[in-house]
N, CA, C and O atoms as a DFTB+ gen file, in Angstrom:
536 C
 N C O
     1  1     -10.124     -20.750     -25.955
     2  2     -10.460     -22.152     -26.008
     3  2     -11.967     -22.249     -26.240
     4  3     -12.755     -21.566     -25.586
     5  1     -12.344     -23.090     -27.161
     6  2     -13.757     -23.252     -27.518
     7  2     -14.323     -24.565     -27.009
     8  3     -13.614     -25.546     -26.782
     9  1     -15.614     -24.531     -26.845
    10  2     -16.302     -25.740     -26.417
    11  2     -16.380     -26.703     -27.604
    12  3     -16.740     -26.321     -28.717
    13  1     -16.031     -27.965     -27.331
    14  2     -16.095     -28.988     -28.382
    15  2     -17.542     -29.381     -28.635
    16  3     -18.412     -29.173     -27.790
    17  1     -17.791     -29.955     -29.820
    18  2     -19.167     -30.269     -30.225
    19  2     -19.878     -31.216     -29.264
    20  3     -21.023     -30.959     -28.891
    21  1     -19.242     -32.281     -28.864
    22  2     -19.884     -33.287     -28.014
    23  2     -19.580     -33.083     -26.527
    24  3     -19.682     -34.023     -25.738
    25  1     -19.222     -31.901     -26.158
    26  2     -18.801     -31.622     -24.792
    27  2     -19.894     -30.814     -24.065
    28  3     -20.426     -29.845     -24.608
    29  1     -20.212     -31.220     -22.854
    30  2     -21.204     -30.470     -22.077
    31  2     -20.546     -29.198     -21.529
    32  3     -19.323     -29.053     -21.537
    33  1     -21.380     -28.306     -21.064
    34  2     -20.876     -27.053     -20.520
    35  2     -19.993     -27.311     -19.297
    36  3     -18.959     -26.663     -19.135
    37  1     -20.389     -28.246     -18.441
    38  2     -19.607     -28.569     -17.246
    39  2     -18.243     -29.143     -17.619
    40  3     -17.236     -28.799     -17.002
    41  1     -18.206     -30.018     -18.628
    42  2     -16.933     -30.588     -19.086
    43  2     -16.037     -29.492     -19.651
    44  3     -14.832     -29.470     -19.399
    45  1     -16.629     -28.596     -20.405
    46  2     -15.883     -27.480     -20.981
    47  2     -15.294     -26.598     -19.880
    48  3     -14.120     -26.230     -19.931
    49  1     -16.116     -26.263     -18.886
    50  2     -15.640     -25.424     -17.786
    51  2     -14.539     -26.111     -16.986
    52  3     -13.580     -25.465     -16.563
    53  1     -14.676     -27.415     -16.778
    54  2     -13.641     -28.163     -16.065
    55  2     -12.342     -28.172     -16.863
    56  3     -11.259     -28.025     -16.296
    57  1     -12.451     -28.344     -18.167
    58  2     -11.262     -28.319     -19.027
    59  2     -10.581     -26.948     -18.970
    60  3      -9.354     -26.852     -18.947
    61  1     -11.386     -25.905     -18.947
    62  2     -10.839     -24.543     -18.828
    63  2     -10.117     -24.361     -17.496
    64  3      -9.018     -23.807     -17.455
    65  1     -10.727     -24.822     -16.412
    66  2     -10.102     -24.710     -15.087
    67  2      -8.776     -25.462     -15.033
    68  3      -7.802     -24.968     -14.464
    69  1      -8.737     -26.653     -15.624
    70  2      -7.512     -27.451     -15.657
    71  2      -6.432     -26.703     -16.417
    72  3      -5.283     -26.652     -15.978
    73  1      -6.795     -26.120     -17.559
    74  2      -5.827     -25.361     -18.359
    75  2      -5.306     -24.155     -17.585
    76  3      -4.112     -23.859     -17.614
    77  1      -6.202     -23.465     -16.897
    78  2      -5.790     -22.303     -16.105
    79  2      -4.831     -22.698     -14.991
    80  3      -3.834     -22.017     -14.750
    81  1      -5.134     -23.797     -14.316
    82  2      -4.241     -24.267     -13.245
    83  2      -2.872     -24.635     -13.790
    84  3      -1.851     -24.312     -13.184
    85  1      -2.848     -25.314     -14.939
    86  2      -1.572     -25.684     -15.558
    87  2      -0.776     -24.440     -15.932
    88  3       0.428     -24.371     -15.688
    89  1      -1.444     -23.467     -16.521
    90  2      -0.773     -22.225     -16.905
    91  2      -0.224     -21.518     -15.670
    92  3       0.912     -21.046     -15.659
    93  1      -1.049     -21.457     -14.637
    94  2      -0.643     -20.803     -13.400
    95  2       0.588     -21.493     -12.819
    96  3       1.549     -20.821     -12.444
    97  1       0.574     -22.816     -12.741
    98  2       1.710     -23.557     -12.188
    99  2       2.976     -23.339     -13.000
   100  3       4.065     -23.215     -12.442
   101  1       2.829     -23.292     -14.331
   102  2       3.985     -23.091     -15.202
   103  2       4.578     -21.702     -15.066
   104  3       5.796     -21.536     -15.129
   105  1       3.729     -20.705     -14.879
   106  2       4.190     -19.325     -14.976
   107  2       4.299     -18.571     -13.664
   108  3       4.900     -17.497     -13.629
   109  1       3.743     -19.092     -12.596
   110  2       3.749     -18.349     -11.340
   111  2       5.161     -18.101     -10.831
   112  3       5.467     -16.996     -10.385
   113  1       6.002     -19.081     -10.888
   114  2       7.362     -18.901     -10.384
   115  2       8.132     -17.907     -11.245
   116  3       8.868     -17.069     -10.724
   117  1       7.962     -17.999     -12.559
   118  2       8.642     -17.071     -13.468
   119  2       8.188     -15.631     -13.199
   120  3       9.015     -14.723     -13.128
   121  1       6.886     -15.427     -13.053
   122  2       6.348     -14.096     -12.791
   123  2       6.783     -13.595     -11.417
   124  3       7.141     -12.428     -11.264
   125  1       6.752     -14.453     -10.443
   126  2       7.175     -14.079      -9.098
   127  2       8.645     -13.659      -9.100
   128  3       9.004     -12.654      -8.486
   129  1       9.485     -14.418      -9.782
   130  2      10.910     -14.078      -9.864
   131  2      11.140     -12.765     -10.602
   132  3      12.019     -11.987     -10.232
   133  1      10.347     -12.517     -11.648
   134  2      10.470     -11.259     -12.390
   135  2      10.125     -10.082     -11.494
   136  3      10.816      -9.063     -11.507
   137  1       9.065     -10.218     -10.721
   138  2       8.665      -9.142      -9.814
   139  2       9.710      -8.919      -8.720
   140  3      10.045      -7.777      -8.405
   141  1      10.223     -10.005      -8.142
   142  2      11.245      -9.886      -7.101
   143  2      12.489      -9.193      -7.637
   144  3      13.075      -8.345      -6.964
   145  1      12.888      -9.558      -8.853
   146  2      14.069      -8.955      -9.469
   147  2      13.862      -7.456      -9.698
   148  3      14.750      -6.650      -9.423
   149  1      12.687      -7.095     -10.201
   150  2      12.389      -5.685     -10.449
   151  2      12.438      -4.893      -9.146
   152  3      13.082      -3.846      -9.083
   153  1      11.769      -5.380      -8.115
   154  2      11.724      -4.646      -6.862
   155  2      13.068      -4.641      -6.146
   156  3      13.378      -3.689      -5.431
   157  1      13.864      -5.676      -6.324
   158  2      15.202      -5.677      -5.724
   159  2      16.044      -4.557      -6.344
   160  3      16.807      -3.883      -5.651
   161  1      15.893      -4.371      -7.653
   162  2      16.649      -3.329      -8.350
   163  2      16.120      -1.933      -8.043
   164  3      16.896      -0.983      -7.936
   165  1      14.813      -1.804      -7.902
   166  2      14.191      -0.487      -7.846
   167  2      13.449      -0.186      -6.554
   168  3      12.671       0.767      -6.503
   169  1      13.671      -0.979      -5.509
   170  2      12.818      -0.863      -4.329
   171  2      12.828       0.531      -3.706
   172  3      11.770       1.068      -3.380
   173  1      13.993       1.112      -3.539
   174  2      14.035       2.414      -2.886
   175  2      13.417       3.489      -3.772
   176  3      12.631       4.315      -3.306
   177  1      13.774       3.470      -5.038
   178  2      13.237       4.460      -5.975
   179  2      11.722       4.337      -6.097
   180  3      11.013       5.343      -6.105
   181  1      11.230       3.113      -6.191
   182  2       9.790       2.886      -6.324
   183  2       9.048       3.288      -5.060
   184  3       7.976       3.888      -5.134
   185  1       9.604       2.964      -3.906
   186  2       8.935       3.301      -2.659
   187  2       8.877       4.814      -2.473
   188  3       7.855       5.358      -2.056
   189  1       9.976       5.484      -2.785
   190  2       9.999       6.944      -2.690
   191  2       8.965       7.544      -3.644
   192  3       8.236       8.464      -3.275
   193  1       8.904       7.026      -4.862
   194  2       7.938       7.523      -5.840
   195  2       6.519       7.288      -5.342
   196  3       5.656       8.159      -5.454
   197  1       6.289       6.103      -4.793
   198  2       4.962       5.770      -4.287
   199  2       4.556       6.718      -3.158
   200  3       3.430       7.215      -3.135
   201  1       5.465       6.964      -2.231
   202  2       5.149       7.841      -1.115
   203  2       4.946       9.282      -1.572
   204  3       4.099       9.996      -1.036
   205  1       5.721       9.704      -2.557
   206  2       5.590      11.057      -3.087
   207  2       4.250      11.260      -3.789
   208  3       3.623      12.311      -3.655
   209  1       3.818      10.250      -4.536
   210  2       2.643      10.435      -5.386
   211  2       1.406       9.752      -4.854
   212  3       0.346       9.824      -5.477
   213  1       1.516       9.083      -3.704
   214  2       0.352       8.384      -3.158
   215  2      -0.763       9.379      -2.915
   216  3      -0.548      10.427      -2.306
   217  1      -1.939       9.056      -3.384
   218  2      -3.065       9.946      -3.171
   219  2      -4.334       9.124      -3.102
   220  3      -4.338       7.933      -3.412
   221  1      -5.376       9.753      -2.704
   222  2      -6.661       9.070      -2.596
   223  2      -7.617       9.616      -3.633
   224  3      -8.805       9.789      -3.361
   225  1      -7.106       9.886      -4.815
   226  2      -7.975      10.271      -5.907
   227  2      -7.847      11.708      -6.360
   228  3      -8.257      12.033      -7.474
   229  1      -7.287      12.589      -5.524
   230  2      -7.237      13.975      -5.958
   231  2      -5.848      14.415      -6.410
   232  3      -5.638      15.602      -6.661
   233  1      -4.906      13.500      -6.519
   234  2      -3.588      13.813      -7.061
   235  2      -2.716      14.646      -6.147
   236  3      -1.732      15.226      -6.607
   237  1      -3.046      14.725      -4.861
   238  2      -2.251      15.522      -3.931
   239  2      -1.276      14.626      -3.184
   240  3      -1.457      13.410      -3.113
   241  1      -0.243      15.243      -2.631
   242  2       0.775      14.508      -1.883
   243  2       0.545      14.665      -0.384
   244  3      -0.031      15.654       0.070
   245  1       1.005      13.669       0.379
   246  2       0.915      13.778       1.828
   247  2       1.892      14.815       2.366
   248  3       1.539      15.648       3.200
   249  1       3.127      14.749       1.875
   250  2       4.191      15.579       2.435
   251  2       4.698      16.560       1.384
   252  3       4.930      16.190       0.233
   253  1       4.868      17.821       1.798
   254  2       5.347      18.827       0.853
   255  2       6.849      19.058       1.006
   256  3       7.412      19.908       0.316
   257  1       7.499      18.323       1.886
   258  2       8.930      18.479       2.122
   259  2       9.647      17.174       1.787
   260  3       9.039      16.212       1.317
   261  1      10.940      17.166       2.039
   262  2      11.744      15.969       1.844
   263  2      11.255      14.880       2.802
   264  3      11.130      15.112       4.004
   265  1      10.982      13.705       2.265
   266  2      10.458      12.614       3.094
   267  2      11.416      12.206       4.204
   268  3      10.978      11.714       5.244
   269  1      12.697      12.398       4.004
   270  2      13.668      11.977       5.011
   271  2      13.566      12.810       6.291
   272  3      14.172      12.451       7.300
   273  1      12.815      13.910       6.271
   274  2      12.616      14.732       7.471
   275  2      11.519      14.193       8.375
   276  3      11.362      14.666       9.501
   277  1      10.757      13.212       7.903
   278  2       9.667      12.643       8.694
   279  2      10.260      11.750       9.792
   280  3      11.194      10.983       9.554
   281  1       9.698      11.868      10.989
   282  2      10.186      11.075      12.117
   283  2      10.092       9.580      11.815
   284  3       9.107       9.124      11.235
   285  1      11.101       8.828      12.203
   286  2      11.237       7.376      12.013
   287  2      11.483       6.987      10.553
   288  3      11.368       5.813      10.202
   289  1      11.817       7.957       9.704
   290  2      12.063       7.663       8.291
   291  2      13.188       6.638       8.129
   292  3      13.057       5.686       7.360
   293  1      14.280       6.833       8.845
   294  2      15.436       5.937       8.698
   295  2      15.099       4.515       9.142
   296  3      15.545       3.551       8.520
   297  1      14.326       4.381      10.201
   298  2      13.924       3.043      10.656
   299  2      13.034       2.364       9.608
   300  3      13.205       1.183       9.303
   301  1      12.096       3.121       9.072
   302  2      11.199       2.568       8.059
   303  2      11.964       2.215       6.792
   304  3      11.711       1.185       6.166
   305  1      12.898       3.075       6.423
   306  2      13.697       2.833       5.211
   307  2      14.548       1.581       5.381
   308  3      14.728       0.820       4.430
   309  1      15.069       1.362       6.580
   310  2      15.889       0.172       6.836
   311  2      15.078      -1.107       6.618
   312  3      15.635      -2.140       6.249
   313  1      13.757      -1.037       6.847
   314  2      12.868      -2.183       6.601
   315  2      12.230      -2.113       5.221
   316  3      11.291      -2.852       4.925
   317  1      12.748      -1.216       4.372
   318  2      12.174      -0.965       3.049
   319  2      10.694      -0.577       3.163
   320  3       9.896      -0.880       2.276
   321  1      10.348       0.080       4.239
   322  2       9.009       0.600       4.508
   323  2       7.951      -0.491       4.659
   324  3       6.763      -0.193       4.784
   325  1       8.379      -1.750       4.647
   326  2       7.408      -2.839       4.827
   327  2       6.982      -2.887       6.283
   328  3       7.816      -2.903       7.188
   329  1       5.685      -2.908       6.496
   330  2       5.149      -2.943       7.846
   331  2       5.092      -1.574       8.501
   332  3       4.813      -1.478       9.696
   333  1       5.349      -0.518       7.750
   334  2       5.320       0.841       8.277
   335  2       4.213       1.627       7.592
   336  3       3.960       1.444       6.401
   337  1       3.555       2.498       8.341
   338  2       2.517       3.370       7.798
   339  2       2.929       4.820       7.999
   340  3       3.515       5.185       9.017
   341  1       2.611       5.627       7.014
   342  2       2.806       7.065       7.146
   343  2       1.541       7.619       7.798
   344  3       0.438       7.458       7.275
   345  1       1.713       8.266       8.937
   346  2       0.581       8.629       9.774
   347  2       0.566      10.133      10.022
   348  3       1.615      10.747      10.219
   349  1      -0.630      10.722      10.011
   350  2      -0.801      12.130      10.356
   351  2      -0.900      12.243      11.872
   352  3      -1.725      11.571      12.492
   353  1      -0.081      13.071      12.461
   354  2      -0.117      13.230      13.920
   355  2      -1.458      13.788      14.397
   356  3      -1.878      13.513      15.521
   357  1      -2.124      14.563      13.559
   358  2      -3.387      15.178      13.968
   359  2      -4.533      14.173      14.072
   360  3      -5.562      14.467      14.680
   361  1      -4.361      12.987      13.482
   362  2      -5.410      11.973      13.582
   363  2      -5.546      11.457      15.009
   364  3      -6.650      11.180      15.478
   365  1      -4.421      11.332      15.688
   366  2      -4.428      10.850      17.072
   367  2      -3.603      11.821      17.898
   368  3      -2.373      11.810      17.846
   369  1      -4.274      12.637      18.641
   370  2      -3.587      13.572      19.525
   371  2      -3.915      13.213      20.961
   372  3      -4.796      12.392      21.215
   373  1      -3.216      13.822      21.891
   374  2      -3.485      13.494      23.285
   375  2      -4.796      14.121      23.765
   376  3      -5.457      13.560      24.639
   377  1      -5.184      15.275      23.208
   378  2      -6.406      15.938      23.649
   379  2      -7.500      15.955      22.590
   380  3      -8.634      16.336      22.882
   381  1      -7.181      15.554      21.377
   382  2      -8.158      15.629      20.293
   383  2      -7.915      14.504      19.308
   384  3      -6.820      13.948      19.226
   385  1      -8.935      14.191      18.581
   386  2      -8.837      13.181      17.537
   387  2      -9.587      13.711      16.325
   388  3     -10.765      14.057      16.422
   389  1      -8.915      13.775      15.195
   390  2      -9.552      14.209      13.958
   391  2      -9.574      13.037      12.990
   392  3      -8.578      12.328      12.841
   393  1     -10.678      12.838      12.349
   394  2     -10.763      11.764      11.350
   395  2     -10.137      12.235      10.045
   396  3      -9.861      13.421       9.865
   397  1      -9.922      11.303       9.153
   398  2      -9.384      11.637       7.837
   399  2     -10.314      12.633       7.143
   400  3      -9.852      13.593       6.526
   401  1     -11.617      12.404       7.243
   402  2     -12.593      13.285       6.600
   403  2     -12.509      14.698       7.180
   404  3     -12.586      15.681       6.443
   405  1     -12.351      14.796       8.511
   406  2     -12.230      16.111       9.140
   407  2     -10.949      16.811       8.705
   408  3     -10.954      18.010       8.426
   409  1      -9.858      16.064       8.648
   410  2      -8.596      16.651       8.191
   411  2      -8.723      17.172       6.764
   412  3      -8.236      18.256       6.442
   413  1      -9.382      16.389       5.914
   414  2      -9.563      16.825       4.526
   415  2     -10.443      18.061       4.450
   416  3     -10.146      18.985       3.692
   417  1     -11.528      18.094       5.227
   418  2     -12.436      19.241       5.181
   419  2     -11.757      20.512       5.701
   420  3     -12.080      21.615       5.260
   421  1     -10.820      20.356       6.633
   422  2     -10.063      21.497       7.148
   423  2      -8.827      21.802       6.305
   424  3      -8.058      22.708       6.625
   425  1      -8.645      21.049       5.237
   426  2      -7.494      21.183       4.328
   427  2      -6.175      20.955       5.075
   428  3      -5.197      21.675       4.869
   429  1      -6.167      19.936       5.948
   430  2      -4.976      19.600       6.726
   431  2      -4.469      18.187       6.432
   432  3      -3.664      17.645       7.189
   433  1      -4.935      17.599       5.346
   434  2      -4.579      16.208       5.078
   435  2      -3.416      16.066       4.100
   436  3      -2.504      15.276       4.341
   437  1      -3.435      16.808       3.016
   438  2      -2.388      16.706       1.999
   439  2      -1.418      17.872       2.097
   440  3      -1.722      18.909       2.686
   441  1      -0.224      17.677       1.495
   442  2       0.806      18.716       1.432
   443  2       1.158      19.261       2.811
   444  3       1.226      20.471       3.026
   445  1       1.377      18.335       3.737
   446  2       1.708      18.708       5.107
   447  2       3.214      18.748       5.305
   448  3       3.945      18.019       4.634
   449  1       3.693      19.595       6.222
   450  2       5.121      19.592       6.538
   451  2       5.506      18.285       7.229
   452  3       4.666      17.616       7.830
   453  1       6.762      17.942       7.136
   454  2       7.240      16.659       7.660
   455  2       7.006      16.510       9.161
   456  3       6.812      15.392       9.638
   457  1       7.020      17.607       9.918
   458  2       6.846      17.488      11.370
   459  2       5.413      17.124      11.768
   460  3       5.171      16.813      12.934
   461  1       4.461      17.152      10.835
   462  2       3.090      16.723      11.125
   463  2       2.869      15.248      10.800
   464  3       1.786      14.710      11.033
   465  1       3.901      14.598      10.260
   466  2       3.791      13.198       9.859
   467  2       4.774      12.349      10.646
   468  3       5.793      12.838      11.134
   469  1       4.450      11.075      10.761
   470  2       5.344      10.147      11.457
   471  2       5.168       8.759      10.843
   472  3       4.061       8.364      10.475
   473  1       6.263       8.039      10.741
   474  2       6.179       6.633      10.331
   475  2       5.947       5.800      11.576
   476  3       6.706       5.889      12.541
   477  1       4.900       4.991      11.556
   478  2       4.605       4.081      12.656
   479  2       4.558       2.662      12.121
   480  3       4.143       2.428      10.986
   481  1       4.984       1.721      12.944
   482  2       4.800       0.324      12.560
   483  2       3.303       0.077      12.422
   484  3       2.499       0.656      13.152
   485  1       2.940      -0.782      11.485
   486  2       1.538      -0.989      11.170
   487  2       0.724      -1.391      12.412
   488  3      -0.382      -0.895      12.625
   489  1       1.287      -2.292      13.222
   490  2       0.539      -2.734      14.406
   491  2       0.354      -1.599      15.418
   492  3      -0.686      -1.520      16.072
   493  1       1.356      -0.717      15.553
   494  2       1.230       0.433      16.444
   495  2       0.157       1.393      15.913
   496  3      -0.647       1.932      16.674
   497  1       0.165       1.590      14.601
   498  2      -0.796       2.485      13.966
   499  2      -2.224       1.972      14.191
   500  3      -3.116       2.730      14.570
   501  1      -2.420       0.681      13.951
   502  2      -3.748       0.083      14.143
   503  2      -4.162       0.167      15.611
   504  3      -5.321       0.457      15.907
   505  1      -3.237      -0.081      16.525
   506  2      -3.544      -0.033      17.954
   507  2      -3.964       1.378      18.377
   508  3      -4.881       1.541      19.182
   509  1      -3.291       2.396      17.830
   510  2      -3.665       3.777      18.151
   511  2      -5.093       4.069      17.718
   512  3      -5.877       4.627      18.485
   513  1      -5.427       3.698      16.503
   514  2      -6.778       3.945      16.005
   515  2      -7.816       3.165      16.810
   516  3      -8.880       3.694      17.133
   517  1      -7.516       1.938      17.127
   518  2      -8.448       1.124      17.900
   519  2      -8.629       1.669      19.309
   520  3      -9.730       1.606      19.856
   521  1      -7.576       2.198      19.899
   522  2      -7.625       2.762      21.251
   523  2      -8.594       3.932      21.305
   524  3      -9.359       4.059      22.261
   525  1      -8.567       4.793      20.281
   526  2      -9.398       5.991      20.302
   527  2     -10.814       5.736      19.760
   528  3     -11.674       6.609      19.867
   529  1     -11.061       4.586      19.196
   530  2     -12.406       4.257      18.714
   531  2     -13.308       3.830      19.846
   532  3     -14.528       3.972      19.763
   533  1     -12.715       3.306      20.907
   534  2     -13.504       2.775      22.040
   535  2     -14.184       3.865      22.827
   536  3     -14.880       3.581      23.802
């Protein structure tokens, strides 16, 4: 969209904003429905793929075994993993606490066996971290 000859910059910007809002209103529901349909069809496959390939830049995986061996996997899967975090047990231990950076430096962060990982509800996970920060 171009600025008209007799139009001020503010008028032009307002016209652009109005057009954007109209476009958004027209298409948001269609796009939202398309996304919902895709995830309804592929939610389990996509979530498994995401968990398998999730990385923080170095292309490594969290778990080197079958994800279904991780504790609380079935509970998390029943909720489609929404509200669940995959957590390293070594981050919060009863006698020690290792940060993500320490785990990475010790080469204990990626490609871990399933018994070193656990699915925790997000609020439980946050509470654990907050408890040990104090």
